[in-house]
C-alpha positions in Angstrom: -3.7 -3.5 -1.6 -5.2 -0.1 -0.4 -4.4 3.2 -1.8 -5.0 6.3 -0.4 -4.2 9.6 -1.7 -3.7 12.8 0.6 -3.8 16.3 -0.7 -1.7 18.5 1.6 -3.1 21.9 1.1 -1.8 25.1 3.3 -3.4 28.6 2.8 0.0 30.5 3.5 1.7 31.2 0.5 4.6 33.4 0.0 4.1 33.5 -4.0 0.3 33.1 -3.8 -1.4 33.5 -0.6 -4.5 31.2 -0.3 -3.7 29.5 -3.1 -5.8 26.3 -2.5 -8.9 28.6 -2.9 -7.9 30.6 -6.0 -10.6 30.3 -8.5 -9.8 28.2 -11.8 -13.1 28.6 -13.8 -16.0 28.2 -11.3 -13.9 26.1 -9.0 -11.2 26.5 -6.2 -8.0 25.2 -7.1 -8.0 22.4 -4.4 -11.5 20.9 -5.7 -9.9 20.5 -9.1 -7.1 18.5 -7.7 -9.5 16.7 -5.5 -11.8 15.6 -8.4 -9.0 14.6 -10.8 -7.5 12.4 -8.0 -11.1 10.9 -7.5 -11.0 9.9 -11.2 -7.9 7.4 -10.6 -9.0 4.0 -10.7 -6.4 2.6 -8.3 -7.3 4.8 -5.7 -9.7 3.8 -2.7 -9.7 7.1 -0.9 -8.7 10.7 -1.2 -8.0 13.0 1.8 -7.3 16.8 1.8 -4.9 17.5 4.8 -5.2 21.2 6.1 -4.3 23.5 8.9 -6.8 26.1 7.8 -10.3 26.5 8.6 -11.2 28.2 5.4 -9.9 25.3 3.2 -11.7 22.8 5.5 -15.0 24.5 5.2 -14.6 24.9 1.2 -13.7 21.2 0.9 -16.5 20.4 3.2 -18.8 22.1 0.9 -17.9 19.8 -2.1 -18.2 16.9 -0.1 -14.3 16.0 0.3 -13.1 14.2 3.4 -10.7 16.4 5.3 -8.3 16.1 8.0 -7.1 19.1 10.1 -3.3 18.8 10.9 -1.1 20.9 13.5 0.3 23.9 11.5 3.4 23.5 13.1 4.2 20.5 11.1 7.7 21.1 9.2 6.8 19.7 6.2 4.0 18.3 3.8 5.4 15.1 4.3 4.6 15.1 8.1 1.0 16.7 7.2 0.5 13.8 5.1 1.4 11.1 7.6 -0.6 12.9 10.5 -3.5 12.8 8.2 -3.1 9.0 7.4 -1.6 7.5 10.4 -4.9 6.0 11.8 -6.1 5.1 8.4 -6.0 1.7 7.1 -3.6 1.9 4.1 -1.0 0.2 2.2 0.3 2.9 0.1 -0.1 6.6 0.5 0.2 9.0 -2.5 1.1 12.6 -1.6 -0.4 14.7 -4.4 0.4 18.6 -4.2 -2.7 20.8 -3.7 -1.5 23.1 -6.7 -1.9 20.5 -9.3 -5.4 21.3 -11.0 -4.8 19.1 -14.3 -3.2 15.9 -12.7 -3.7 13.1 -14.9 -5.4 10.2 -13.0 -3.4 7.6 -15.3 -0.3 9.1 -13.7 -1.6 8.3 -10.2 -2.6 4.7 -11.5 0.7 4.1 -12.9 2.4 5.3 -9.6 0.3 3.1 -7.7 1.0 0.1 -9.9 4.9 0.5 -9.1 3.9 -1.2 -5.9 3.3 -4.5 -7.2 6.8 -4.7 -7.0 7.8 -5.3 -3.3 11.2 -3.8 -3.5 9.4 -0.4 -4.2 9.7 1.7 -0.9 9.1 5.4 -2.4 7.9 6.1 -6.0 8.2 9.3 -7.8 7.6 10.3 -11.6 10.1 11.8 -13.8 9.9 13.4 -17.2 12.5 14.2 -19.9 14.1 17.6 -20.3 13.6 18.9 -23.7 15.0 22.3 -23.9 17.9 24.4 -22.7 15.6 26.5 -20.6 14.5 23.2 -18.4 18.1 22.3 -18.2 19.4 25.3 -16.5 16.2 26.5 -14.6 17.2 26.2 -10.9 13.4 26.0 -9.9 13.5 22.9 -11.7 14.8 19.8 -10.1 17.0 17.4 -12.1 17.4 13.9 -11.1 19.9 11.1 -12.1 18.9 7.5 -12.3 20.6 3.9 -12.2 19.9 1.2 -14.7 17.0 0.0 -12.6 15.3 3.4 -12.7 16.2 4.2 -9.0 16.9 7.7 -8.3 20.7 8.5 -7.8 20.5 12.2 -6.9 18.0 15.2 -7.2 19.6 18.7 -7.6 18.6 22.1 -8.7 22.0 22.2 -10.8 22.2 20.6 -14.3 23.6 16.7 -13.9 25.1 14.9 -15.7 27.9 17.4 -16.7 28.9 16.7 -20.3 32.6 17.3 -20.1 33.3 17.0 -23.9 30.5 19.3 -24.9 31.2 22.9 -24.1 28.1 24.2 -25.7 25.2 23.3 -23.2 22.2 24.0 -25.5 23.4 20.7 -27.3 23.2 19.0 -23.9 19.6 17.8 -24.1 19.9 16.0 -27.5 23.0 14.1 -26.5 22.1 12.3 -23.6 18.8 11.9 -21.5 18.2 14.3 -18.9 15.2 14.1 -16.3 13.2 16.6 -14.3 11.4 15.5 -11.3 7.7 15.6 -10.9 6.8 16.6 -7.5 4.4 13.6 -6.7 5.3 11.0 -4.2 3.9 7.3 -3.4 5.1 5.6 -0.2 4.4 2.4 1.6 2.8 3.5 4.9 5.4 1.8 7.1 8.2 3.6 5.0 6.4 6.9 5.5 6.2 6.5 9.4 10.0 6.0 9.2 10.7 9.1 7.1 8.8 11.5 9.3 10.9 10.5 12.1 14.4 11.3 10.5 15.9 14.6 11.3 16.9 17.1 8.6 19.9 16.1 6.5 22.8 18.0 5.3 22.1 17.7 1.5 18.5 18.5 1.8 19.3 21.6 3.8 21.7 22.7 0.9 19.5 22.1 -1.9 16.2 22.5 0.1 15.0 19.2 -1.3 13.3 17.1 1.4 13.9 13.8 -0.9 17.5 14.1 -0.3 16.7 13.3 3.4 15.4 10.0 2.2 18.6 9.1 0.1 21.0 10.4 2.5 19.4 7.8 5.0 19.7 5.1 2.8 16.2 4.6 1.2 15.5 3.8 -2.0 13.5 6.1 -4.6 12.3 4.5 -7.8 11.5 6.7 -10.8 8.8 6.1 -13.4 9.2 8.2 -16.6 5.8 10.1 -17.8 5.1 12.4 -20.4 2.8 14.1 -18.1 3.5 17.9 -18.3 3.0 19.5 -15.0 1.6 22.8 -14.2 2.0 23.6 -10.5 0.1 26.8 -10.0 2.4 28.8 -7.6 2.0 32.4 -9.0 -0.4 35.0 -10.5 0.9 34.5 -14.0 0.5 30.5 -13.4 -3.5 31.2 -12.3 -3.4 33.2 -15.8 -2.3 30.2 -17.7 -4.6 27.9 -15.7 -7.8 29.9 -16.4 -6.6 30.0 -20.1 -6.5 26.2 -20.0 -9.9 25.6 -18.1 -11.3 27.8 -21.0 -10.1 26.3 -23.9 -11.3 22.8 -22.2 -14.8 24.2 -21.6 -15.2 25.4 -25.3 -14.1 22.3 -26.6 
């Protein structure tokens, strides 16, 4: 089984323009993500997919494989598929370009899920451990069935505990899960997904994965203790710089 990891990287960003090229330590963020992905033993190839020549130039300087994609593509999923549609691959991992501390073992665990022939799409989730995570509208929650398949993704708090009025007690009462925004797909499934029109729930919540569920696709989830740090703001950059400094000092 051939596994290809694609890192979609756009220069435009409302909260952090040019974020793939923001320096963290002495390297641009996209290089951190690329090098971490290359450490995953199950991944056969890592490709950066971008619509910007500045990113292409920098990625080429550190030896990454780069595919230029159409800037008019509507989503990161479409960008990933355009980058690999002519590539020989069985499973595609879509790794966002703002995860400079991604753990290679998480990518390996995600790839291993495709040993089960029933898995069409896979994504990691993590336990919600605080009231803040439970209620943050920027954090996507997910409910799962007994087989670990996603039932629904939402910015709301689910499940709702009718008999416990104090929401601060909820995380200690039943398991709540937050979504870790990394996906893996069988190539033929990814091709089908990019042909689907936007769906009602997706448009309401601004969550692309709801398009998959609305159209009857199954998303298997994997529980992970990975603590994601997506670098989306200047404050996130400061946090990432602090982490890099601590790593280098140790």
